[in-house]
PQR file with spaces between the fields and no chain letter, atoms N, CA, C, O and H, PARSE charges and radii, in Angstrom:
ATOM       1  N    UNK     1      21.303   11.684  -19.540 -0.4000 1.5000
ATOM       2  CA   UNK     1      20.764   10.376  -19.186 -0.0000 2.0000
ATOM       3  C    UNK     1      20.019    9.801  -20.394  0.5500 1.7000
ATOM       4  O    UNK     1      19.200   10.490  -21.002 -0.5500 1.4000
ATOM       5  N    UNK     2      20.295    8.557  -20.736 -0.4000 1.5000
ATOM       6  CA   UNK     2      19.601    7.954  -21.883 -0.0000 2.0000
ATOM       7  C    UNK     2      18.100    7.837  -21.632  0.5500 1.7000
ATOM       8  O    UNK     2      17.651    7.700  -20.494 -0.5500 1.4000
ATOM       9  H    UNK     2      20.960    7.997  -20.242  0.4000 1.0000
ATOM      10  N    UNK     3      17.347    7.895  -22.712 -0.4000 1.5000
ATOM      11  CA   UNK     3      15.888    7.846  -22.587 -0.0000 2.0000
ATOM      12  C    UNK     3      15.421    6.504  -22.038  0.5500 1.7000
ATOM      13  O    UNK     3      14.456    6.447  -21.275 -0.5500 1.4000
ATOM      14  H    UNK     3      17.712    8.006  -23.636  0.4000 1.0000
ATOM      15  N    UNK     4      16.095    5.429  -22.418 -0.4000 1.5000
ATOM      16  CA   UNK     4      15.675    4.114  -21.926 -0.0000 2.0000
ATOM      17  C    UNK     4      15.887    3.993  -20.418  0.5500 1.7000
ATOM      18  O    UNK     4      15.067    3.408  -19.711 -0.5500 1.4000
ATOM      19  H    UNK     4      16.878    5.475  -23.038  0.4000 1.0000
ATOM      20  N    UNK     5      17.000    4.554  -19.935 -0.4000 1.5000
ATOM      21  CA   UNK     5      17.264    4.514  -18.497 -0.0000 2.0000
ATOM      22  C    UNK     5      16.253    5.373  -17.741  0.5500 1.7000
ATOM      23  O    UNK     5      15.803    5.004  -16.656 -0.5500 1.4000
ATOM      24  H    UNK     5      17.667    5.029  -20.509  0.4000 1.0000
ATOM      25  N    UNK     6      15.901    6.515  -18.320 -0.4000 1.5000
ATOM      26  CA   UNK     6      14.909    7.386  -17.688 -0.0000 2.0000
ATOM      27  C    UNK     6      13.552    6.692  -17.625  0.5500 1.7000
ATOM      28  O    UNK     6      12.849    6.791  -16.619 -0.5500 1.4000
ATOM      29  H    UNK     6      16.267    6.814  -19.201  0.4000 1.0000
ATOM      30  N    UNK     7      13.180    5.984  -18.703 -0.4000 1.5000
ATOM      31  CA   UNK     7      11.909    5.262  -18.716 -0.0000 2.0000
ATOM      32  C    UNK     7      11.927    4.132  -17.695  0.5500 1.7000
ATOM      33  O    UNK     7      10.928    3.892  -17.017 -0.5500 1.4000
ATOM      34  H    UNK     7      13.751    5.903  -19.520  0.4000 1.0000
ATOM      35  N    UNK     8      13.056    3.437  -17.579 -0.4000 1.5000
ATOM      36  CA   UNK     8      13.170    2.344  -16.609 -0.0000 2.0000
ATOM      37  C    UNK     8      13.035    2.865  -15.179  0.5500 1.7000
ATOM      38  O    UNK     8      12.356    2.249  -14.357 -0.5500 1.4000
ATOM      39  H    UNK     8      13.868    3.631  -18.130  0.4000 1.0000
ATOM      40  N    UNK     9      13.673    3.986  -14.879 -0.4000 1.5000
ATOM      41  CA   UNK     9      13.585    4.565  -13.539 -0.0000 2.0000
ATOM      42  C    UNK     9      12.160    5.031  -13.252  0.5500 1.7000
ATOM      43  O    UNK     9      11.673    4.875  -12.132 -0.5500 1.4000
ATOM      44  H    UNK     9      14.224    4.487  -15.547  0.4000 1.0000
ATOM      45  N    UNK    10      11.495    5.595  -14.239 -0.4000 1.5000
ATOM      46  CA   UNK    10      10.108    6.021  -14.056 -0.0000 2.0000
ATOM      47  C    UNK    10       9.187    4.850  -13.751  0.5500 1.7000
ATOM      48  O    UNK    10       8.344    4.934  -12.858 -0.5500 1.4000
ATOM      49  H    UNK    10      11.890    5.722  -15.149  0.4000 1.0000
ATOM      50  N    UNK    11       9.347    3.759  -14.491 -0.4000 1.5000
ATOM      51  CA   UNK    11       8.533    2.577  -14.233 -0.0000 2.0000
ATOM      52  C    UNK    11       8.834    1.993  -12.866  0.5500 1.7000
ATOM      53  O    UNK    11       7.928    1.533  -12.171 -0.5500 1.4000
ATOM      54  H    UNK    11      10.032    3.690  -15.217  0.4000 1.0000
ATOM      55  N    UNK    12      10.094    2.010  -12.478 -0.4000 1.5000
ATOM      56  CA   UNK    12      10.474    1.496  -11.171 -0.0000 2.0000
ATOM      57  C    UNK    12       9.829    2.315  -10.050  0.5500 1.7000
ATOM      58  O    UNK    12       9.358    1.759   -9.058 -0.5500 1.4000
ATOM      59  H    UNK    12      10.830    2.384  -13.043  0.4000 1.0000
ATOM      60  N    UNK    13       9.812    3.631  -10.216 -0.4000 1.5000
ATOM      61  CA   UNK    13       9.185    4.483   -9.205 -0.0000 2.0000
ATOM      62  C    UNK    13       7.679    4.251   -9.137  0.5500 1.7000
ATOM      63  O    UNK    13       7.098    4.251   -8.053 -0.5500 1.4000
ATOM      64  H    UNK    13      10.194    4.082  -11.022  0.4000 1.0000
ATOM      65  N    UNK    14       7.044    4.051  -10.299 -0.4000 1.5000
ATOM      66  CA   UNK    14       5.601    3.794  -10.323 -0.0000 2.0000
ATOM      67  C    UNK    14       5.291    2.487   -9.605  0.5500 1.7000
ATOM      68  O    UNK    14       4.368    2.427   -8.792 -0.5500 1.4000
ATOM      69  H    UNK    14       7.517    4.051  -11.181  0.4000 1.0000
ATOM      70  N    UNK    15       6.061    1.432   -9.904 -0.4000 1.5000
ATOM      71  CA   UNK    15       5.825    0.152   -9.246 -0.0000 2.0000
ATOM      72  C    UNK    15       6.097    0.230   -7.752  0.5500 1.7000
ATOM      73  O    UNK    15       5.399   -0.406   -6.962 -0.5500 1.4000
ATOM      74  H    UNK    15       6.811    1.480  -10.565  0.4000 1.0000
ATOM      75  N    UNK    16       7.100    1.001   -7.356 -0.4000 1.5000
ATOM      76  CA   UNK    16       7.388    1.164   -5.929 -0.0000 2.0000
ATOM      77  C    UNK    16       6.241    1.888   -5.235  0.5500 1.7000
ATOM      78  O    UNK    16       5.860    1.522   -4.123 -0.5500 1.4000
ATOM      79  H    UNK    16       7.667    1.517   -7.998  0.4000 1.0000
ATOM      80  N    UNK    17       5.689    2.909   -5.879 -0.4000 1.5000
ATOM      81  CA   UNK    17       4.575    3.646   -5.277 -0.0000 2.0000
ATOM      82  C    UNK    17       3.338    2.759   -5.150  0.5500 1.7000
ATOM      83  O    UNK    17       2.640    2.807   -4.137 -0.5500 1.4000
ATOM      84  H    UNK    17       5.998    3.207   -6.782  0.4000 1.0000
ATOM      85  N    UNK    18       3.065    1.953   -6.170 -0.4000 1.5000
ATOM      86  CA   UNK    18       1.915    1.048   -6.115 -0.0000 2.0000
ATOM      87  C    UNK    18       2.129    0.001   -5.024  0.5500 1.7000
ATOM      88  O    UNK    18       1.191   -0.346   -4.305 -0.5500 1.4000
ATOM      89  H    UNK    18       3.632    1.914   -6.993  0.4000 1.0000
ATOM      90  N    UNK    19       3.338   -0.496   -4.899 -0.4000 1.5000
ATOM      91  CA   UNK    19       3.622   -1.493   -3.869 -0.0000 2.0000
ATOM      92  C    UNK    19       3.469   -0.926   -2.473  0.5500 1.7000
ATOM      93  O    UNK    19       2.907   -1.582   -1.596 -0.5500 1.4000
ATOM      94  H    UNK    19       4.099   -0.215   -5.483  0.4000 1.0000
ATOM      95  N    UNK    20       3.957    0.279   -2.253 -0.4000 1.5000
ATOM      96  CA   UNK    20       3.830    0.909   -0.936 -0.0000 2.0000
ATOM      97  C    UNK    20       2.357    1.180   -0.625  0.5500 1.7000
ATOM      98  O    UNK    20       1.909    0.961    0.501 -0.5500 1.4000
ATOM      99  H    UNK    20       4.414    0.812   -2.965  0.4000 1.0000
ATOM     100  N    UNK    21       1.604    1.656   -1.620 -0.4000 1.5000
ATOM     101  CA   UNK    21       0.188    1.956   -1.392 -0.0000 2.0000
ATOM     102  C    UNK    21      -0.598    0.680   -1.083  0.5500 1.7000
ATOM     103  O    UNK    21      -1.456    0.682   -0.200 -0.5500 1.4000
ATOM     104  H    UNK    21       1.967    1.834   -2.534  0.4000 1.0000
ATOM     105  N    UNK    22      -0.315   -0.399   -1.798 -0.4000 1.5000
ATOM     106  CA   UNK    22      -1.046   -1.641   -1.534 -0.0000 2.0000
ATOM     107  C    UNK    22      -0.660   -2.220   -0.181  0.5500 1.7000
ATOM     108  O    UNK    22      -1.498   -2.802    0.508 -0.5500 1.4000
ATOM     109  H    UNK    22       0.381   -0.401   -2.516  0.4000 1.0000
ATOM     110  N    UNK    23       0.592   -2.068    0.200 -0.4000 1.5000
ATOM     111  CA   UNK    23       1.025   -2.559    1.508 -0.0000 2.0000
ATOM     112  C    UNK    23       0.348   -1.762    2.620  0.5500 1.7000
ATOM     113  O    UNK    23      -0.074   -2.337    3.623 -0.5500 1.4000
ATOM     114  H    UNK    23       1.273   -1.596   -0.360  0.4000 1.0000
ATOM     115  N    UNK    24       0.241   -0.452    2.454 -0.4000 1.5000
ATOM     116  CA   UNK    24      -0.428    0.370    3.464 -0.0000 2.0000
ATOM     117  C    UNK    24      -1.912    0.030    3.536  0.5500 1.7000
ATOM     118  O    UNK    24      -2.488    0.005    4.623 -0.5500 1.4000
ATOM     119  H    UNK    24       0.584    0.016    1.639  0.4000 1.0000
ATOM     120  N    UNK    25      -2.534   -0.230    2.394 -0.4000 1.5000
ATOM     121  CA   UNK    25      -3.949   -0.603    2.398 -0.0000 2.0000
ATOM     122  C    UNK    25      -4.138   -1.950    3.087  0.5500 1.7000
ATOM     123  O    UNK    25      -5.116   -2.148    3.807 -0.5500 1.4000
ATOM     124  H    UNK    25      -2.066   -0.210    1.510  0.4000 1.0000
ATOM     125  N    UNK    26      -3.210   -2.871    2.869 -0.4000 1.5000
ATOM     126  CA   UNK    26      -3.303   -4.175    3.519 -0.0000 2.0000
ATOM     127  C    UNK    26      -3.153   -4.036    5.025  0.5500 1.7000
ATOM     128  O    UNK    26      -3.896   -4.660    5.782 -0.5500 1.4000
ATOM     129  H    UNK    26      -2.415   -2.710    2.284  0.4000 1.0000
ATOM     130  N    UNK    27      -2.207   -3.232    5.463 -0.4000 1.5000
ATOM     131  CA   UNK    27      -2.012   -3.020    6.900 -0.0000 2.0000
ATOM     132  C    UNK    27      -3.225   -2.326    7.500  0.5500 1.7000
ATOM     133  O    UNK    27      -3.648   -2.672    8.603 -0.5500 1.4000
ATOM     134  H    UNK    27      -1.603   -2.725    4.848  0.4000 1.0000
ATOM     135  N    UNK    28      -3.788   -1.358    6.797 -0.4000 1.5000
ATOM     136  CA   UNK    28      -4.958   -0.644    7.310 -0.0000 2.0000
ATOM     137  C    UNK    28      -6.156   -1.579    7.401  0.5500 1.7000
ATOM     138  O    UNK    28      -6.906   -1.516    8.375 -0.5500 1.4000
ATOM     139  H    UNK    28      -3.444   -1.077    5.900  0.4000 1.0000
ATOM     140  N    UNK    29      -6.352   -2.438    6.417 -0.4000 1.5000
ATOM     141  CA   UNK    29      -7.493   -3.350    6.462 -0.0000 2.0000
ATOM     142  C    UNK    29      -7.307   -4.384    7.563  0.5500 1.7000
ATOM     143  O    UNK    29      -8.278   -4.775    8.212 -0.5500 1.4000
ATOM     144  H    UNK    29      -5.743   -2.489    5.626  0.4000 1.0000
ATOM     145  N    UNK    30      -6.092   -4.825    7.780 -0.4000 1.5000
ATOM     146  CA   UNK    30      -5.855   -5.785    8.854 -0.0000 2.0000
ATOM     147  C    UNK    30      -6.076   -5.134   10.214  0.5500 1.7000
ATOM     148  O    UNK    30      -6.630   -5.768   11.112 -0.5500 1.4000
ATOM     149  H    UNK    30      -5.304   -4.507    7.253  0.4000 1.0000
ATOM     150  N    UNK    31      -5.663   -3.903   10.383 -0.4000 1.5000
ATOM     151  CA   UNK    31      -5.821   -3.248   11.682 -0.0000 2.0000
ATOM     152  C    UNK    31      -7.288   -2.924   11.945  0.5500 1.7000
ATOM     153  O    UNK    31      -7.726   -2.986   13.094 -0.5500 1.4000
ATOM     154  H    UNK    31      -5.213   -3.387    9.654  0.4000 1.0000
ATOM     155  N    UNK    32      -8.062   -2.578   10.909 -0.4000 1.5000
ATOM     156  CA   UNK    32      -9.468   -2.266   11.133 -0.0000 2.0000
ATOM     157  C    UNK    32     -10.254   -3.540   11.408  0.5500 1.7000
ATOM     158  O    UNK    32     -11.175   -3.522   12.226 -0.5500 1.4000
ATOM     159  H    UNK    32      -7.706   -2.528    9.976  0.4000 1.0000
ATOM     160  N    UNK    33      -9.916   -4.654   10.745 -0.4000 1.5000
ATOM     161  CA   UNK    33     -10.642   -5.896   11.010 -0.0000 2.0000
ATOM     162  C    UNK    33     -10.260   -6.423   12.388  0.5500 1.7000
ATOM     163  O    UNK    33     -11.077   -7.085   13.028 -0.5500 1.4000
ATOM     164  H    UNK    33      -9.168   -4.669   10.081  0.4000 1.0000
ATOM     165  N    UNK    34      -9.064   -6.157   12.862 -0.4000 1.5000
ATOM     166  CA   UNK    34      -8.684   -6.603   14.201 -0.0000 2.0000
ATOM     167  C    UNK    34      -9.400   -5.779   15.255  0.5500 1.7000
ATOM     168  O    UNK    34      -9.685   -6.285   16.341 -0.5500 1.4000
ATOM     169  H    UNK    34      -8.400   -5.619   12.343  0.4000 1.0000
ATOM     170  N    UNK    35      -9.700   -4.510   14.955 -0.4000 1.5000
ATOM     171  CA   UNK    35     -10.353   -3.649   15.930 -0.0000 2.0000
ATOM     172  C    UNK    35     -11.872   -3.770   15.857  0.5500 1.7000
ATOM     173  O    UNK    35     -12.564   -3.306   16.763 -0.5500 1.4000
ATOM     174  H    UNK    35      -9.468   -4.100   14.073  0.4000 1.0000
ATOM     175  N    UNK    36     -12.403   -4.378   14.806 -0.4000 1.5000
ATOM     176  CA   UNK    36     -13.861   -4.452   14.635 -0.0000 2.0000
ATOM     177  C    UNK    36     -14.545   -5.258   15.734  0.5500 1.7000
ATOM     178  O    UNK    36     -15.565   -4.792   16.241 -0.5500 1.4000
ATOM     179  H    UNK    36     -11.841   -4.755   14.069  0.4000 1.0000
ATOM     180  N    UNK    37     -14.065   -6.425   16.138 -0.4000 1.5000
ATOM     181  CA   UNK    37     -14.780   -7.174   17.181 -0.0000 2.0000
ATOM     182  C    UNK    37     -14.908   -6.404   18.489  0.5500 1.7000
ATOM     183  O    UNK    37     -15.910   -6.551   19.188 -0.5500 1.4000
ATOM     184  H    UNK    37     -13.236   -6.804   15.726  0.4000 1.0000
ATOM     185  N    UNK    38     -13.925   -5.595   18.834 -0.4000 1.5000
ATOM     186  CA   UNK    38     -14.026   -4.829   20.075 -0.0000 2.0000
ATOM     187  C    UNK    38     -15.088   -3.742   19.945  0.5500 1.7000
ATOM     188  O    UNK    38     -15.724   -3.376   20.933 -0.5500 1.4000
ATOM     189  H    UNK    38     -13.111   -5.475   18.267  0.4000 1.0000
ATOM     190  N    UNK    39     -15.282   -3.224   18.736 -0.4000 1.5000
ATOM     191  CA   UNK    39     -16.302   -2.189   18.532 -0.0000 2.0000
ATOM     192  C    UNK    39     -17.688   -2.827   18.550  0.5500 1.7000
ATOM     193  O    UNK    39     -18.638   -2.219   19.043 -0.5500 1.4000
ATOM     194  H    UNK    39     -14.765   -3.521   17.934  0.4000 1.0000
ATOM     195  N    UNK    40     -17.816   -4.031   18.025 -0.4000 1.5000
ATOM     196  CA   UNK    40     -19.127   -4.666   17.899 -0.0000 2.0000
ATOM     197  C    UNK    40     -19.594   -5.327   19.191  0.5500 1.7000
ATOM     198  O    UNK    40     -20.757   -5.720   19.279 -0.5500 1.4000
ATOM     199  H    UNK    40     -17.045   -4.525   17.624  0.4000 1.0000
ATOM     200  N    UNK    41     -18.741   -5.461   20.185 -0.4000 1.5000
ATOM     201  CA   UNK    41     -19.175   -6.108   21.430 -0.0000 2.0000
ATOM     202  C    UNK    41     -20.151   -5.204   22.166  0.5500 1.7000
ATOM     203  O    UNK    41     -19.927   -3.997   22.259 -0.5500 1.4000
ATOM     204  H    UNK    41     -17.796   -5.141   20.113  0.4000 1.0000
ATOM     205  N    UNK    42     -21.225   -5.770   22.686 -0.4000 1.5000
ATOM     206  CA   UNK    42     -22.198   -4.935   23.416 -0.0000 2.0000
ATOM     207  C    UNK    42     -21.623   -4.447   24.737  0.5500 1.7000
ATOM     208  O    UNK    42     -20.799   -5.114   25.365 -0.5500 1.4000
ATOM     209  H    UNK    42     -21.407   -6.750   22.610  0.4000 1.0000
ATOM     210  N    UNK    43     -22.075   -3.275   25.138 -0.4000 1.5000
ATOM     211  CA   UNK    43     -21.555   -2.691   26.382 -0.0000 2.0000
ATOM     212  C    UNK    43     -22.516   -2.944   27.522  0.5500 1.7000
ATOM     213  O    UNK    43     -22.256   -2.531   28.652 -0.5500 1.4000
ATOM     214  H    UNK    43     -22.744   -2.734   24.628  0.4000 1.0000
């Protein structure tokens, strides 16, 4: 495998991992902010 192709695949995997991690963080922050008002309501 050529070195340039190997470097391109490595960068692609890094960007994919960063994208998946940021998407999961966004989903987690949205789900926690949606659940926060129910936690803060007085009983």
